[in-house]
C-alpha atoms as one frame of an Amber mdcrd trajectory, in Angstrom:
protein
 107.633  93.382 110.800 111.404  93.659 110.576 111.665  95.979 107.606 110.849
  99.666 107.905 108.691 101.499 105.374 110.640 103.965 103.239 109.532 106.708
 100.864 109.572 105.938  97.148 108.573 108.065  94.173 106.175 106.931  91.455
 105.584 108.636  88.153 102.000 109.357  87.089 100.236 111.005  84.225 100.268
 114.753  84.882  97.005 115.809  86.470  96.353 112.336  87.920  98.544 112.686
  91.021  95.700 113.004  93.570  93.620 110.328  91.821  96.551 107.878  91.881
  97.286 108.600  95.565  93.645 108.170  96.641  93.127 105.049  94.486  96.309
 103.546  95.933  95.208 104.166  99.530  91.752 102.693  98.804  93.389  99.593
  97.305  95.705  99.312 100.320  92.703  99.475 102.659  90.735  96.897 100.645
  93.677  94.468 100.656  94.595  95.078 104.311  98.088  96.300 103.434  98.185
  99.344 105.741 101.294  97.945 107.502 103.096  97.576 104.172 101.941 100.816
 102.483 101.052 103.282 105.249 100.985 106.526 103.246 100.895 108.238  99.851
 101.374 111.977  99.385 101.239 114.600  96.677 103.421 117.430  98.042 101.794
 120.810  97.416 102.397 124.464  98.172 100.097 127.476  98.423 100.991 130.155
  95.892  99.439 133.525  95.122  98.466 133.960  91.500  97.896 137.379  89.976
  95.032 137.455  87.500  94.804 139.575  84.349  92.564 142.079  86.149  95.188
 142.555  88.882  93.329 140.608  91.562  95.133 137.871  93.456  94.033 134.390
  94.405  95.701 131.753  96.571  95.875 128.359  94.899  97.321 125.005  95.847
  99.893 123.750  93.383 101.835 120.492  93.190 105.518 120.825  93.989 106.380
 117.905  91.689 103.784 117.556  88.909 103.567 113.982  87.662 104.913 112.419
  90.851 103.422 110.787  93.958 105.432 109.896  97.056 104.613 106.488  98.555
 105.735 105.223 101.960 106.006 101.460 101.748 107.929  98.345 102.613 109.315
  97.194  99.273 108.265  93.647  98.374 107.114  91.979  95.165 103.525  92.352
  96.389 103.737  96.069  97.234 105.571  96.772  93.957 102.784  94.979  92.075
  99.988  96.819  93.926 101.514 100.257  93.328 102.602  99.544  89.768  99.101
  98.433  88.771  97.251 101.524  89.996  95.549 103.174  87.042  97.492 106.303
  86.059 100.797 105.094  87.556 103.472 104.792  84.879 106.167 103.300  87.116
 108.623 103.842  89.921 111.416 106.389  89.702 114.737 104.565  89.621 116.988
 102.641  87.262 115.053 100.154  85.102 111.928 100.591  87.253 113.671  99.258
  90.381 112.573 101.685  93.082 115.229 103.562  95.005 114.107 104.884  98.411
 114.518 108.553  99.192 117.172 109.536 101.708 116.156 111.140 105.004 117.319
 114.559 103.751 115.259 114.191 100.569 112.187 113.291 102.643 112.822 116.303
 104.878 113.065 118.650 101.859 109.813 117.370 100.385 107.943 118.821 103.354
Protein backbone atom coordinates (compact mmCIF):
# COMPACT_ATOMS: atom_id res chain seq x y z
CA UNK A 1 0.00 0.00 0.00
CA UNK A 2 1.64 3.22 -1.13
CA UNK A 3 -0.68 5.70 0.54
CA UNK A 4 -0.57 6.29 4.28
CA UNK A 5 -3.70 6.44 6.43
CA UNK A 6 -4.47 9.92 7.73
CA UNK A 7 -6.90 11.18 10.36
CA UNK A 8 -10.18 12.66 9.16
CA UNK A 9 -13.12 14.06 11.10
CA UNK A 10 -16.72 12.98 10.56
CA UNK A 11 -19.78 14.70 11.93
CA UNK A 12 -22.39 12.60 13.75
CA UNK A 13 -25.64 13.15 15.54
CA UNK A 14 -24.80 14.28 19.07
CA UNK A 15 -24.91 11.32 21.43
CA UNK A 16 -24.19 8.82 18.64
CA UNK A 17 -20.40 9.25 18.57
CA UNK A 18 -19.52 5.90 20.21
CA UNK A 19 -22.22 4.05 18.26
CA UNK A 20 -20.92 5.45 14.95
CA UNK A 21 -17.30 4.58 15.83
CA UNK A 22 -18.14 1.00 16.88
CA UNK A 23 -20.48 0.42 13.90
CA UNK A 24 -17.78 1.73 11.55
CA UNK A 25 -15.12 -0.61 12.99
CA UNK A 26 -17.52 -3.58 12.77
CA UNK A 27 -18.24 -2.74 9.13
CA UNK A 28 -14.51 -2.40 8.42
CA UNK A 29 -13.90 -5.84 9.95
CA UNK A 30 -16.78 -7.44 8.02
CA UNK A 31 -15.51 -6.00 4.72
CA UNK A 32 -11.83 -6.75 5.42
CA UNK A 33 -10.84 -3.09 5.18
CA UNK A 34 -8.58 -2.95 8.26
CA UNK A 35 -5.63 -1.81 6.07
CA UNK A 36 -7.70 1.05 4.66
CA UNK A 37 -9.52 2.14 7.85
CA UNK A 38 -7.37 1.06 10.80
CA UNK A 39 -8.94 3.16 13.57
CA UNK A 40 -11.84 5.32 14.75
CA UNK A 41 -11.77 7.33 17.97
CA UNK A 42 -14.03 9.47 20.10
CA UNK A 43 -11.60 11.64 22.10
CA UNK A 44 -12.71 11.91 25.73
CA UNK A 45 -11.52 13.41 28.99
CA UNK A 46 -12.21 12.58 32.63
CA UNK A 47 -13.82 15.49 34.46
CA UNK A 48 -15.01 15.88 38.04
CA UNK A 49 -18.62 16.96 38.32
CA UNK A 50 -20.00 18.50 41.49
CA UNK A 51 -23.54 17.40 42.28
CA UNK A 52 -26.27 19.49 43.91
CA UNK A 53 -25.61 17.80 47.26
CA UNK A 54 -21.92 18.79 47.11
CA UNK A 55 -20.60 15.32 46.32
CA UNK A 56 -18.26 14.85 43.39
CA UNK A 57 -18.19 12.21 40.69
CA UNK A 58 -15.66 11.54 37.93
CA UNK A 59 -17.26 11.19 34.51
CA UNK A 60 -15.96 10.64 31.02
CA UNK A 61 -16.96 13.38 28.62
CA UNK A 62 -16.41 13.80 24.88
CA UNK A 63 -13.91 16.50 23.97
CA UNK A 64 -15.70 17.16 20.67
CA UNK A 65 -19.40 16.26 20.92
CA UNK A 66 -20.83 15.33 17.53
CA UNK A 67 -17.50 14.32 16.01
CA UNK A 68 -15.61 11.06 15.44
CA UNK A 69 -11.99 10.88 14.29
CA UNK A 70 -11.30 8.24 11.63
CA UNK A 71 -7.86 7.07 10.49
CA UNK A 72 -8.17 5.97 6.89
CA UNK A 73 -6.69 5.94 3.43
CA UNK A 74 -9.02 8.18 1.44
CA UNK A 75 -10.54 6.42 -1.58
CA UNK A 76 -14.01 6.38 -3.12
CA UNK A 77 -14.64 3.07 -1.33
CA UNK A 78 -13.56 4.25 2.14
CA UNK A 79 -15.49 7.51 1.71
CA UNK A 80 -18.60 5.49 0.81
CA UNK A 81 -18.20 3.08 3.76
CA UNK A 82 -17.77 5.87 6.31
CA UNK A 83 -20.40 8.14 4.80
CA UNK A 84 -23.03 5.39 4.91
CA UNK A 85 -22.65 4.50 8.59
CA UNK A 86 -25.94 5.14 10.34
CA UNK A 87 -25.66 8.33 12.41
CA UNK A 88 -22.84 9.82 10.30
CA UNK A 89 -23.91 13.10 8.71
CA UNK A 90 -20.76 13.64 6.65
CA UNK A 91 -17.09 14.50 6.63
CA UNK A 92 -15.77 17.79 7.96
CA UNK A 93 -14.36 19.80 5.07
CA UNK A 94 -15.47 21.98 2.18
CA UNK A 95 -18.45 20.51 0.29
CA UNK A 96 -18.05 17.17 2.10
CA UNK A 97 -14.56 16.60 0.64
CA UNK A 98 -12.57 15.37 3.63
CA UNK A 99 -9.49 17.30 4.65
CA UNK A 100 -6.96 15.30 6.72
CA UNK A 101 -5.84 16.64 10.06
CA UNK A 102 -2.30 17.96 10.34
CA UNK A 103 0.20 16.20 12.61
CA UNK A 104 -0.11 19.01 15.19
CA UNK A 105 -3.91 18.71 15.18
CA UNK A 106 -3.63 14.94 15.72
CA UNK A 107 -1.18 15.54 18.56
CA UNK A 108 -3.55 18.03 20.26
CA UNK A 109 -6.48 15.64 20.05
CA UNK A 110 -4.69 13.30 22.45
